[in-house]
C-alpha positions in Angstrom: 6.4 1.5 -13.4 2.8 2.8 -13.0 1.8 6.2 -14.2 3.1 8.8 -11.7 -0.2 10.6 -10.9 -1.0 13.1 -8.2 -3.8 12.8 -5.6 -5.7 15.3 -7.7 -5.3 13.2 -10.8 -6.5 10.2 -8.8 -9.5 12.0 -7.3 -10.6 13.3 -10.7 -10.2 9.9 -12.4 -12.2 8.1 -9.7 -14.9 10.7 -9.8 -15.3 10.1 -13.5 -15.6 6.3 -12.7 -18.1 6.6 -9.8 -19.8 10.1 -10.2 -22.9 9.2 -8.3 -21.5 6.7 -5.8 -21.5 7.9 -2.1 -18.0 8.8 -0.9 -18.6 10.5 2.5 -21.1 9.5 5.2 -21.6 11.7 8.3 -24.3 12.0 11.0 -25.8 15.5 11.1 -28.7 16.4 13.4 -29.4 12.7 14.1 -29.4 11.6 10.5 -26.7 10.1 8.3 -26.0 12.2 5.3 -24.4 11.0 2.0 -22.0 13.0 -0.2 -21.2 11.7 -3.7 -17.9 11.6 -5.5 -19.0 14.4 -7.8 -20.0 16.6 -4.8 -16.7 15.9 -3.1 -14.8 16.8 -6.2 -16.8 20.0 -6.8 -16.6 21.1 -3.1 -12.9 20.5 -3.0 -12.4 22.9 -6.0 -14.5 25.5 -4.3 -12.4 25.3 -1.1 -9.3 25.4 -3.2 -10.5 28.6 -4.8 -11.2 30.0 -1.3 -7.7 29.3 -0.2 -6.3 30.9 -3.4 -8.5 34.0 -2.7 -6.9 34.2 0.8 -3.5 34.2 -0.8 -2.3 30.6 -0.4 0.5 30.1 -2.9 1.7 26.9 -4.4 3.8 24.9 -1.9 2.6 26.9 1.1 1.4 25.2 4.2 -1.9 25.0 6.1 -2.3 23.2 9.4 -5.5 21.2 10.0 -6.6 20.4 13.5 -10.0 18.7 13.9 -11.9 15.6 14.9 -12.9 13.2 12.1 -15.7 14.7 9.9 -16.5 15.4 6.3 -15.1 18.9 6.4 -11.7 17.4 7.5 -11.5 15.5 4.1 -12.9 18.5 2.1 -10.5 21.0 3.7 -7.5 18.8 3.0 -8.5 18.2 -0.6 -9.1 22.0 -1.0 -5.6 22.7 0.3 -4.2 20.1 -2.1 -6.2 21.3 -5.1 -4.9 24.8 -4.4 -1.3 23.4 -4.7 -0.8 23.8 -0.9 0.7 21.4 1.6 -1.6 20.1 4.4 -0.1 19.7 7.9 -2.5 17.3 9.6 -2.4 17.6 13.4 -3.8 15.2 16.0 -6.8 16.4 17.9 -5.4 14.5 20.8 -2.5 16.9 21.2 -3.3 18.8 24.4 -0.1 20.7 25.3 0.3 24.1 23.7 3.9 23.4 23.1 3.1 20.3 21.0 0.9 22.3 18.7 3.1 25.4 18.7 6.1 23.4 17.6 4.3 21.8 14.7 2.6 24.9 13.4 5.7 27.0 13.6 8.1 24.4 12.4 6.0 23.7 9.3 5.8 27.4 8.4 2.0 27.2 8.2 0.3 30.2 6.8 -3.3 29.1 7.7 -4.8 27.0 10.4 -8.0 25.1 9.8 -9.6 24.1 13.1 -12.9 22.6 14.5 -14.9 24.6 17.0 -14.0 22.1 19.7 -10.2 22.5 19.1 -10.4 26.3 18.6 -9.5 27.2 22.2 -6.1 25.4 21.8 -5.3 27.6 18.8 -6.5 30.8 20.5 -4.1 30.1 23.4 -1.0 30.2 21.1 -2.1 32.2 18.0 -0.2 35.3 19.3 3.0 33.2 19.1 2.3 32.3 15.4 3.4 35.3 13.4 3.3 33.5 10.1 -0.4 32.5 10.5 -2.5 34.9 8.5 -6.0 33.4 9.1 -7.7 30.8 11.3 -10.6 29.1 9.5 -13.2 27.6 11.9 -15.0 24.5 10.6 -17.9 24.7 13.0 -19.0 25.7 16.5 -21.0 28.6 17.9 -18.1 30.6 19.2 -18.0 34.3 18.3 -15.2 34.7 15.8 -12.3 36.9 16.8 -9.7 38.9 14.8 -8.1 36.9 12.0 -10.7 34.2 12.3 -13.3 33.2 9.6 -15.9 30.5 9.2 -15.6 27.7 6.7 -18.9 29.0 5.3 -17.2 32.3 4.5 -14.3 30.5 2.9 -16.8 28.6 0.7 -18.5 31.8 -0.2 -15.3 33.6 -1.3 -14.3 30.4 -3.1 -17.5 30.4 -5.2 -16.8 34.0 -6.2 -13.1 33.4 -7.0 -14.0 30.3 -9.1 -16.5 32.3 -11.0 -14.3 35.4 -11.5 -10.9 33.5 -12.1 -11.7 30.1 -13.6 -8.6 30.0 -15.7 -6.3 30.8 -12.7 -8.0 28.1 -10.6 -7.5 25.5 -13.4 -3.9 26.5 -14.0 -3.1 26.1 -10.3 -4.7 22.7 -10.2 -2.8 21.5 -13.3 0.5 22.9 -11.9 0.6 20.3 -9.1 3.1 17.5 -9.9 3.7 14.0 -8.4 6.8 15.1 -6.6 5.1 18.1 -4.9 4.6 17.7 -1.2 1.1 16.8 -0.1 1.6 16.5 3.7 4.0 17.2 6.5 3.0 14.4 8.9 4.6 14.8 12.3 5.7 11.9 14.3 3.9 11.3 17.6 6.4 13.1 19.7 8.3 10.3 21.4 11.3 12.7 21.4 11.5 16.3 22.4 11.2 17.5 18.8 8.9 15.4 16.6 10.1 15.0 13.0 8.0 16.3 10.1 7.6 13.5 7.5 7.4 14.9 4.0 5.0 12.8 1.9 4.5 13.7 -1.8 1.5 13.2 -4.0 3.2 10.3 -5.6 4.0 8.7 -2.3 0.3 8.5 -1.6 -0.9 7.3 -5.1 2.0 4.8 -5.3 1.1 3.3 -1.9 -2.6 3.0 -2.9 -1.5 1.0 -5.9 0.8 -1.1 -3.8 -1.9 -1.7 -1.2 -4.2 -3.0 -3.9 -1.7 -5.8 -4.6 -2.5 -7.4 -1.2 -6.0 -6.3 -0.3 -9.2 -5.6 -2.3 -12.5 -4.0 -1.4 -15.9 -4.6 -3.1 -17.5 -1.7 -5.0 -19.9 0.2 -2.8 -18.6 -1.1 0.5 -18.7 1.1 3.6 -15.7 1.6 5.8 -16.0 3.1 9.3 -12.8 4.9 10.3 -12.2 4.7 14.0 -8.8 6.2 13.8 -7.7 9.9 13.8 -7.8 11.2 10.2 -4.5 13.0 10.6 -2.5 9.8 10.2 -1.5 8.6 6.7 -2.9 5.2 7.5 -6.4 6.7 7.5 -5.5 8.5 4.2 -4.2 5.5 2.3 -6.1 2.5 3.8 -9.1 4.7 4.3 -9.8 7.7 2.0 -7.9 6.7 -1.1 -8.3 2.9 -1.0 -12.1 3.3 -0.7 -11.9 5.9 -3.5 -10.0 3.3 -5.7 -12.9 0.8 -5.4 -15.9 3.1 -5.4 -16.6 2.7 -1.8 -17.5 5.2 1.0 -16.0 6.2 4.3 -18.0 7.1 7.5 -16.7 8.8 10.6 -17.8 8.5 14.2 -20.1 11.4 15.3 -18.1 13.9 17.3 -19.1 14.2 21.0 -18.5 17.0 23.4 -15.2 15.5 24.3 -13.0 12.5 23.4 -14.7 10.2 25.8 -18.2 11.1 24.4 -16.9 10.5 20.9 -15.7 7.1 22.0 -19.1 6.3 23.4 -20.6 7.0 20.0 -18.6 4.2 18.4 -21.0 1.3 19.1 -24.0 3.2 17.7 -22.0 4.3 14.7 -21.1 0.7 14.0 -24.7 -0.5 14.2 -26.0 2.4 12.1 -23.4 2.5 9.3 -23.2 -1.3 9.2 -19.7 -1.2 7.7 -18.1 -4.0 5.7 -14.6 -2.9 6.8 -13.2 -1.0 9.8 -9.8 0.6 10.4 -8.7 -0.1 13.9 -5.6 -0.7 16.0 -5.0 -3.6 18.4 -5.8 -1.5 21.4 -9.3 -0.8 20.2 -9.7 -4.4 19.0 -8.9 -5.6 22.5 -11.6 -3.4 23.9 -14.1 -4.9 21.4 -13.1 -8.4 22.5 -13.6 -7.6 26.2 -17.0 -6.0 25.4 -18.1 -9.1 23.6 -17.0 -11.3 26.4 -18.6 -9.0 29.0 -21.9 -9.1 27.1 -21.8 -12.9 26.8 -21.0 -13.3 30.5 -24.1 -11.1 31.4 -26.3 -13.8 29.7 -25.4 -16.3 32.4 -23.0 -19.2 32.9 -24.6 -21.6 30.4 -24.3 -19.1 27.5 -20.8 -18.2 28.6 -19.7 -21.9 28.6 -21.3 -22.5 25.2 -19.7 -19.4 23.8 -16.2 -20.3 25.1 -16.6 -23.9 23.7 -17.7 -22.4 20.3 -14.7 -20.1 20.2 -12.3 -22.9 21.1 -13.9 -25.2 18.4 -13.6 -22.5 15.7 -10.0 -21.6 16.7 -9.0 -25.3 16.5 -10.6 -25.5 13.0 -9.2 -22.2 11.6 -5.7 -22.9 12.9 -3.4 -20.1 11.4 -6.1 -19.3 8.7 -4.0 -20.4 5.7 -4.2 -24.1 6.9 -7.7 -24.2 8.3 -9.8 -27.3 8.2 -8.3 -30.6 7.1 -9.4 -34.2 7.4 -8.5 -34.4 11.1 -10.8 -31.5 12.0 -13.6 -31.9 9.5 -16.0 -32.9 12.3 -15.7 -29.4 13.7 -17.2 -27.7 10.6 -20.9 -28.7 11.4 -20.5 -27.5 14.9 -19.1 -24.2 13.6 -22.1 -23.7 11.3 -24.5 -24.5 14.3 -22.7 -22.1 16.7 -22.5 -19.4 14.0 -26.3 -19.5 13.8 -27.1 -19.6 17.5 -24.3 -17.5 18.9 -21.9 -15.7 16.6 -24.5 -14.2 14.3 -25.9 -12.2 17.3 -22.4 -11.0 18.1 -21.9 -9.8 14.5 -25.3 -8.0 14.6 -23.8 -5.7 17.2 -21.2 -4.8 14.6 -23.9 -4.1 12.0 -24.2 -7.6 10.5 -22.2 -6.8 7.4 -18.6 -6.8 8.7 -16.3 -8.7 6.4 -13.1 -7.9 8.2 -11.2 -5.2 10.0 -7.7 -4.1 9.7 -5.5 -3.8 12.7 -2.6 -1.5 12.1 0.6 -1.6 14.2 3.7 -3.7 13.9 3.3 -6.1 16.7 1.9 -9.6 16.3 -1.4 -10.3 18.0 -2.1 -13.9 17.2 -4.7 -14.6 19.9 -6.7 -11.5 19.0 -6.7 -12.5 15.3 -7.8 -16.1 16.2 -10.7 -14.8 18.4 -12.2 -12.5 15.8 -11.8 -15.0 13.0 -13.7 -17.5 15.2 -16.7 -15.2 15.6 -16.7 -14.5 11.9 -15.2 -11.0 11.7 -11.5 -11.6 10.9 -9.0 -9.0 12.1 -6.2 -8.9 9.7 -2.8 -7.7 10.9 -0.9 -5.2 8.7 2.3 -3.3 9.1 3.7 0.0 8.0 5.0 3.3 9.2 4.5 6.9 8.2 7.8 7.2 6.5 6.5 4.5 4.1 3.2 6.3 3.6 2.5 3.8 5.4 1.6 0.3 4.1 4.4 -2.2 3.8 2.4 -5.4 4.1 -1.0 -6.7 5.1 -3.0 -9.9 5.6 -6.3 -10.1 3.8 -9.3 -12.4 3.2 -8.0 -15.5 1.5 -4.4 -14.5 2.0 -3.4 -14.5 5.6 -1.1 -16.3 8.1 -1.9 -15.5 11.7 1.4 -14.6 13.3 2.6 -12.8 10.3 2.1 -9.2 9.4 1.0 -10.2 5.9 2.1 -10.2 2.3 4.5 -7.5 1.2 3.1 -4.9 -1.2 4.2 -4.8 -4.8 6.1 -3.2 -6.5 8.5 -2.6 -3.5 11.9 -3.9 -2.6 12.5 -5.3 0.9 15.4 -6.8 2.7 16.4 -7.8 6.2 19.7 -6.3 7.5 21.9 -6.7 10.5 23.2 -3.8 12.6 26.0 -3.2 10.0 23.5 -2.9 7.2 24.4 -6.2 5.6 21.5 -8.2 4.1 20.6 -11.4 5.9 19.4 -14.6 4.5 15.7 -15.8 4.7 14.6 -16.8 8.2 17.1 -14.6 10.0 15.9 -11.6 12.1 17.2 -8.1 11.5 16.1 -4.6 10.6 13.3 -4.3 8.0 14.6 -2.1 5.1 12.5 -1.1 2.1 12.8 0.8 -1.2 9.9 2.0 -3.4 7.8 5.0 -4.5 6.1 5.0 -1.1 9.3 6.0 0.7 9.0 9.6 2.1 10.8 12.5 0.5 12.6 13.1 3.8 12.1 15.0 7.1 11.2 18.7 6.9 14.1 20.9 7.9 16.1 17.9 9.1 18.6 16.7 6.6 20.7 14.8 9.2 17.8 12.5 10.3 16.9 12.1 6.6 20.4 10.9 5.7 20.4 8.5 8.6 17.0 7.0 7.8 17.0 6.9 4.0 20.3 5.6 2.6 20.7 5.2 -1.2 16.9 5.2 -1.5 16.5 2.5 1.2 14.3 3.3 4.1 15.6 1.9 7.4 12.4 1.3 9.4 13.9 0.7 12.8 11.6 -2.4 13.1 12.8 -5.9 13.4 11.5 -8.9 11.5 12.2 -11.8 9.2 10.9 -13.4 6.0 10.6 -17.2 5.4 9.7 -16.7 1.7 9.3 -13.8 -0.8 5.7 -13.0 0.3 5.0 -12.9 4.1 6.8 -10.6 6.5 7.0 -11.4 10.2 7.5 -8.3 12.4 8.8 -9.1 15.8 9.4 -5.7 17.5 11.5 -2.6 17.5 15.0 -3.0 16.2 16.1 0.0 18.2 14.3 -0.7 21.5 15.8 -4.0 22.5 16.4 -5.2 26.1 20.1 -5.4 26.9 21.3 -7.7 29.7 24.3 -7.2 31.9 26.4 -9.4 29.6 25.4 -7.4 26.5 23.0 -9.9 25.0 20.0 -8.2 23.3 16.3 -9.3 23.1 13.1 -7.9 21.7 10.4 -7.7 24.4 7.2 -7.1 22.4 6.3 -10.8 21.8 6.1 -11.5 25.6 4.4 -8.2 26.3 1.6 -8.9 23.7 1.2 -12.5 24.8 0.9 -11.6 28.5 -1.7 -8.8 27.9 -3.7 -10.8 25.3 -3.8 -13.9 27.4 -4.5 -12.5 30.8 -7.8 -11.0 32.0 -5.9 -9.7 35.1 -3.3 -7.6 33.1 -4.1 -4.6 31.0 -0.7 -3.3 29.9 2.9 -4.3 30.4 6.4 -3.1 29.7 9.4 -5.5 30.0 12.6 -3.7 31.1 16.3 -4.6 31.2 19.0 -2.0 30.6 22.2 -3.9 31.3 20.8 -5.1 34.6 21.3 -8.5 36.4 17.7 -9.5 35.7 14.6 -8.4 33.8 11.6 -6.8 35.4 8.0 -6.2 34.2 5.9 -3.1 34.8 2.3 -4.2 35.1 -1.0 -2.2 34.8 -3.5 -4.5 36.4 -7.2 -5.0 35.7 -8.3 -4.2 39.2 -12.0 -5.0 38.6 -11.1 -8.5 37.3 -8.7 -9.2 40.2 -11.3 -8.1 42.8 -14.0 -10.2 41.2 -11.8 -13.3 41.2 -10.6 -12.8 44.8 -14.1 -12.3 46.1 -15.4 -15.3 44.2 -12.7 -17.6 45.6 -12.8 -16.0 49.1 -16.4 -15.1 49.9 -16.7 -12.5 52.6 -13.2 -11.2 52.3 -12.7 -7.4 52.7 -11.7 -6.4 49.2 -9.7 -3.4 50.4 -7.8 -5.5 53.0 -4.1 -6.3 52.7 -5.0 -10.0 52.6 -7.1 -9.4 49.5 -4.4 -7.3 47.8 -1.8 -10.0 48.5 -4.1 -12.5 46.8 -4.4 -10.2 43.8 -0.6 -9.8 43.5 -0.3 -13.6 43.6 -2.7 -13.9 40.7 -0.6 -11.5 38.7 2.5 -13.5 39.7 0.8 -16.7 38.5 0.1 -15.2 35.1 3.8 -14.2 34.7 5.0 -17.6 36.0 2.8 -19.5 33.4 5.6 -18.7 31.0 8.3 -20.4 33.2 9.2 -24.1 33.3 6.2 -26.2 34.1 3.7 -23.4 33.3 1.0 -23.5 30.6 3.0 -21.2 28.3 6.5 -22.7 29.1 8.9 -22.6 26.2 7.3 -19.7 24.4 10.0 -17.3 25.3 13.6 -17.7 26.5 13.7 -18.4 30.3 16.5 -15.9 30.9 14.4 -13.0 29.6 11.4 -13.7 31.7 10.8 -11.2 34.5 12.3 -11.9 38.0 10.5 -9.0 39.6 7.1 -7.4 39.1 6.3 -3.7 39.6 2.5 -3.1 39.8 1.6 0.4 38.7 -1.2 2.6 40.1 -2.6 3.9 36.8 -2.9 2.9 33.1 -0.7 4.2 30.3 -3.0 6.7 28.5 -2.8 9.6 26.0 -3.7 11.9 28.8 -0.6 11.1 30.8 1.4 11.0 27.6 2.4 7.3 27.9 0.7 6.2 24.7 0.8 8.0 21.4 -2.0 9.0 19.1 -2.1 5.5 17.5 -2.5 3.9 20.9 1.0 2.5 21.1 2.8 2.6 24.4 5.8 5.0 24.3 8.4 2.8 26.0 10.9 5.6 26.8 8.3 7.8 28.4 7.0 4.9 30.6 10.5 4.2 31.7 11.2 7.8 32.5 7.8 8.2 34.4 8.5 5.1 36.5 12.2 5.4 36.9 11.8 5.2 40.7 9.8 2.0 40.4 12.3 0.5 38.1 15.2 1.3 40.4 13.2 -0.1 43.3 12.5 -3.4 41.5 16.3 -3.9 41.5 16.5 -3.8 45.3 15.9 -6.8 47.6 12.8 -5.2 49.0 11.4 -4.2 45.5 12.0 -7.7 44.1 9.6 -9.1 46.8 6.2 -9.4 45.1 4.4 -8.3 48.3 6.3 -5.1 48.7 4.5 -2.0 50.0 4.5 -0.1 46.6 2.8 -3.0 44.9 0.2 -3.2 47.7 -0.4 0.6 47.4 -0.9 0.4 43.7 -3.9 -1.9 44.1 
């Protein structure tokens, strides 16, 4: 077993190794700034002293609500150095009740908040009797009662560190590996989100485990596109880069979430990252943006690009088996196309991108093949917050497209049936793991803890299988299966991913069957792509006419039918689970309407609740008809 160190021990050790290396990169006033490991370590101690001066005792909680920025990292490290527990909150939480529950449930004594998020806290602060002080990271707002600026915290921290150096050192040294570091709340797919208790050793153990499957070069830059509150950003981001002497950069914060999103392309070009943390939803957007840019260059370039991608995909196969005598003739073409086409694509991503990591459990083979073809492999990984979070990952030189990657070591893993019995290799069941990365439990929820962690084994609720002792194949949620009228169960995610990845006319889908006579599919269409296709095939057609909308619906139907007998994707999925009815929806699943969570995953239960009427309608004779009035109206 490795030495059981804390996050503080780890940060101190890595600072001694890389004192002058840059750790944090942030754009301030139009210029990218650089903060070294030594500066981060020293600043963290000052903020720790500031929290101690305010009265933060060991084990007490402080909530942190902010967009991604240097002060997010420094604030959290300050809380941890002071022996406190950070409660990271998603800046995407909009409803007062969502924030109120988390801050109250965690018993937070302080709230650290950005200027942009401050109005959310001011709305509820009178309902937070335990909160003694609100610390504002930035912004020009006039401070109100019980609010202070981060600059003031820094100032009192400097004084406290100077006046009480022994007390500060004693507090820092008192932190142990089994002390809580975070209470990380689930994304709220239920009424009361659960607070996942992650210890210092959970984090440092998972960093060590992660290094068994993926390595980073010293000095590499990582751009983190994901919210910093999630433990994926902590382990795969902060601490993995710290392990290798690399640096992390965050996207400049805009006036709102959309403005921040618009800053992503510029941030990529300016930071020129070697690695990015992403999720499949963002990667799909990158792919569409690349294809749109190529299309704008004209039909000749578009055809050449498509041929080049197909050639590279054929050569790369499933990555581990790329090349071979049969396809050796493709290699010179790949080199040529790389110089004349793909290099320019990569320049839009800074020109130094080695790979990017796509979190999330679901397999996304076509997406992985595409990015590998253009020379920026997207490697699928898998994990969950209760595992701090990395369980497995693909990596350069070690990947199988279609798998979720090699299982980290040291960690025990088994695949179990619904009774908890271990299944042999190749059989699908629930993924169950045991290791130092398994959470300490759920805060104030011993019942859920006992159900989820049994004899040290974490029951993930995800379904998968292993063909050997290395690679895990994740196939969907163990607990969100479709159930047919005769009781047979089926995991829907494979079809859902294949349909959205393979169709330019379909943005999002949910397959549904809850003991019904047939399966239906809820479809969020790409209206622009449908309109363009219909107009191209029917010049002069009135695009808002019923005739045009019926043609659009038939295109959606054709995409679904391609998986049926005689179709281009026939045989990929069991015929009996393919949808017999299509419900076209009027709007996308978004964070704003609550139908995707903070990690961009669709919340199946909420979608089904929101569209319960459309689901019921699809099981009527009228609703089963593709050209029904509700489908027409949705377009």
